[in-house]
N, C-alpha and C positions, 0 to 999 in steps of 0.2 A: 567511656562515653564514646555511643556509634556516632558517624557523620549521618548528617543531617540532609533530608532526600533534596535535591534541585529539582524544581517544578519545571515540566516544558509542557504544560497541559495544553496552552495554545498549539504549539507547535503538532503536537500529538493530535488535535481537533484537526488541524490543516492536512496532515498527512492522512489520516482517515477519509476524509473528505477526497482529496486529490485521488486516491484510489478509489474509491466508489465514481470517482467522475470518470477515470480512467475506463472501467468497467461500464458504466451506461454510455461512453462512447464507443466503446468495441461494439456493444451490441446495438447500436444505432447506426452504425455503418450501414448496414444492408438497406436503408432505410435512405441515407444520406444520398448513397450512390443512385438509389432509383431517382432520386430529387436533384439529379447533378447540373441538369440544366438550369436549375432555380436556384443554385448557389455559388456561391464564388468556390476556386478550388481549394481556399486556404482553409476552409472546412473539413477538408479530406486529408489534408497532406499527410505524407509519414511523418513530418519535423512534429505534427501536434501530438501523435502517438508516442514518440521518442520523448517528448517533453514532460508529458503526463507521465510516461512509465518511470523516467530519468527522475524526475524529480522526486517522487512518491518512493520510491526505490531507496535514492540518497539519504532522502529524510527518515525513511523506517530505519535504514542501515544505523543512522547514527543515534534517534532516537531508541530504538529498541537496544541496541547496544549499551547504551547509557543506562536506561532502566534496568536490564539485566542485572548490572553490578549492584543493583541495591535490594530487588526483589527474588533473584536466585532461578530464577524459572524459566528453563530454554524452551516452554513450548513456543511464545511468540517469534523468537529467532526462528525455531525449526519450521513454523508456519513460513517464514518470511524468505527463506533459502528455496521452498518450494513453490511460494509465488514468482519470485525471480527466475525460479529455473523453468517454471510455466512460461512466464512473459519473453524469456530469452528464446525457447524455443519457437513458442508463436510469431515472432518476431522474424528470425533467421533460420529456421530450419524447417517449420513445416508447411503444407501447401495451403492456399488461401483458403479452401474448404475448412480446414482444421484451425485457421488462425482464430479466428474469431473465437472458437471453443478453449483455447490455449490462453487467448489473453484476458477472457471474461475469468477464468478460472484461477489466473494469475491473481486479477485485480480482485476478486472476492477473498483467495487466500492471504493476501496483503492487508485488505480490511478487518478479515477475524485476527491476522495479527496485532494487528492497531487496536481491538477492541479489546482482546485477552493481556494485551500488554497494559490497555488502560485499567483492566482490572485487576490485574496483579499490584501496579504502582500502588492503588488506591490501596489495599487489602496490607501492603506492606507499610506504606505512609501511615495509614491508621494504627497498625499495631506498634510503629515505632514512636507515635506521639502518645500512645499509653504509657510505655517505660519508662518516660521523664516525670 
C-alpha cells in the first residue's frame, strides 16, 4: 500500500503569495523611492526584502522537497534553485541597476515553482486516490 499524501495546501498558497508579494515589492521600489519623503523608512528597508525572500524561500524549500517525495518531478525544485540563485545574486552581487531585474526574476521563478508543484501534487494525489 502506498503512503497517503500529507497535504499542505494552505502553506503552498502562502508560499506562492509571499513570492508574488516579493516580486511586487521589487517592482514597486522605484515608485516607493520617489515617494520617500511621504513614506516611513520601514516601507523600503532591506529588512523587508530579506524577510520576504527568506520566508518564501524557506517555505519553498520545505514544501517543494516534501512534495517531490510524492510526485517525483524535479522541475519545481530546479526552478526553485534558479529562483534562489537570482535572489541571492540580486541581493548580494549585482549593482543596484540590475538588482530589481534579478529579484523580480527570482520571485517569478519561485511563484512558477510553487504553481507547478501544486499542479504535480494535485495530479499525483488524484492518481493515487484512484488506485484505492
